[in-house]
LODOLUM-373165 format. One line per 5 residues: number of its first residue (from 0); for each residue y, z, x negated of C-alpha. Coordinates in steps of 0.2 Angstrom, whole numbers, padded with zeros to 4 digits. Layout:
BEGIN
NUM = Y,Z,X ~ ...
END
This chain:
BEGIN
0 = -0086,0336,-0310 ~ -0073,0345,-0321 ~ -0057,0348,-0312 ~ -0042,0352,-0323 ~ -0032,0362,-0310
5 = -0025,0363,-0292 ~ -0010,0352,-0295 ~ 0000,0351,-0280 ~ 0002,0355,-0261 ~ 0010,0342,-0250
10 = 0019,0347,-0234 ~ 0028,0338,-0220 ~ 0047,0341,-0219 ~ 0060,0334,-0206 ~ 0073,0330,-0219
15 = 0069,0326,-0237 ~ 0086,0329,-0244 ~ 0088,0346,-0236 ~ 0071,0351,-0240 ~ 0072,0346,-0258
20 = 0088,0355,-0260 ~ 0080,0371,-0252 ~ 0066,0371,-0265 ~ 0078,0367,-0279 ~ 0088,0382,-0274
25 = 0071,0392,-0275 ~ 0070,0387,-0293 ~ 0059,0371,-0293 ~ 0064,0356,-0303 ~ 0066,0339,-0294
30 = 0055,0327,-0302 ~ 0056,0312,-0290 ~ 0065,0308,-0274 ~ 0063,0293,-0263 ~ 0069,0290,-0245
35 = 0052,0296,-0238 ~ 0045,0308,-0250 ~ 0050,0320,-0265 ~ 0041,0329,-0278 ~ 0046,0345,-0286
40 = 0038,0356,-0299 ~ 0037,0374,-0304 ~ 0029,0374,-0321 ~ 0014,0364,-0320 ~ 0012,0366,-0301
45 = 0019,0353,-0289 ~ 0026,0352,-0271 ~ 0026,0336,-0262 ~ 0038,0334,-0248 ~ 0033,0321,-0235
50 = 0045,0314,-0222 ~ 0040,0310,-0204 ~ 0040,0292,-0209 ~ 0029,0294,-0224 ~ 0013,0284,-0220
55 = 0002,0286,-0236 ~ -0004,0303,-0233 ~ -0001,0319,-0222 ~ -0001,0337,-0227 ~ -0014,0340,-0241
60 = -0018,0348,-0257 ~ -0022,0339,-0273 ~ -0034,0343,-0288 ~ -0030,0335,-0305 ~ -0042,0327,-0317
65 = -0036,0324,-0335 ~ -0050,0311,-0337 ~ -0051,0295,-0327 ~ -0070,0293,-0328 ~ -0072,0311,-0321
70 = -0062,0306,-0306 ~ -0071,0290,-0303 ~ -0088,0300,-0305 ~ -0082,0313,-0292 ~ -0077,0298,-0281
75 = -0095,0291,-0282 ~ -0103,0309,-0279 ~ -0093,0312,-0264 ~ -0098,0295,-0257 ~ -0116,0299,-0261
80 = -0114,0315,-0251 ~ -0108,0306,-0236 ~ -0090,0311,-0238 ~ -0078,0298,-0231 ~ -0065,0294,-0245
85 = -0050,0282,-0246 ~ -0049,0268,-0258 ~ -0043,0273,-0276 ~ -0025,0270,-0276 ~ -0016,0265,-0293
90 = 0001,0274,-0294 ~ 0016,0267,-0303 ~ 0016,0281,-0316 ~ -0001,0277,-0322 ~ -0010,0290,-0312
95 = -0023,0286,-0299 ~ -0030,0295,-0284 ~ -0040,0295,-0268 ~ -0040,0306,-0252 ~ -0055,0314,-0243
100 = -0057,0328,-0230 ~ -0066,0344,-0232 ~ -0079,0352,-0219 ~ -0064,0358,-0208 ~ -0055,0342,-0208
105 = -0042,0347,-0221 ~ -0036,0333,-0232 ~ -0037,0334,-0251 ~ -0033,0322,-0265 ~ -0042,0319,-0281
110 = -0029,0314,-0294 ~ -0031,0307,-0312 ~ -0015,0312,-0321 ~ -0013,0304,-0339 ~ -0009,0317,-0352
115 = 0008,0308,-0355 ~ 0013,0309,-0336 ~ 0029,0319,-0335 ~ 0028,0323,-0316
END
């Protein structure tokens, strides 16, 4: 398994607009904002803001793969090791990911991010 980097941390916030503005004021760049989540970056590092109504995932951290087959191999390896994984989800920007939990029940995401993905 070859991880590219730790790509993002996702946190739960009460108000997407206020939280996004707060982190923009800290110097982050707003990449995407929807009604229930937002994504900001500082260089290559990302911060996802999740509203109370966001139902796709809770607080988590995400590892990035630059190669889709590597991510799929990691998915199969985790399954073989008995780690419960979510289905692979295709994202609208061409990326794909899945979620799992570590030994202490922390959620992590494995994310394939195409080279041309700007977020």
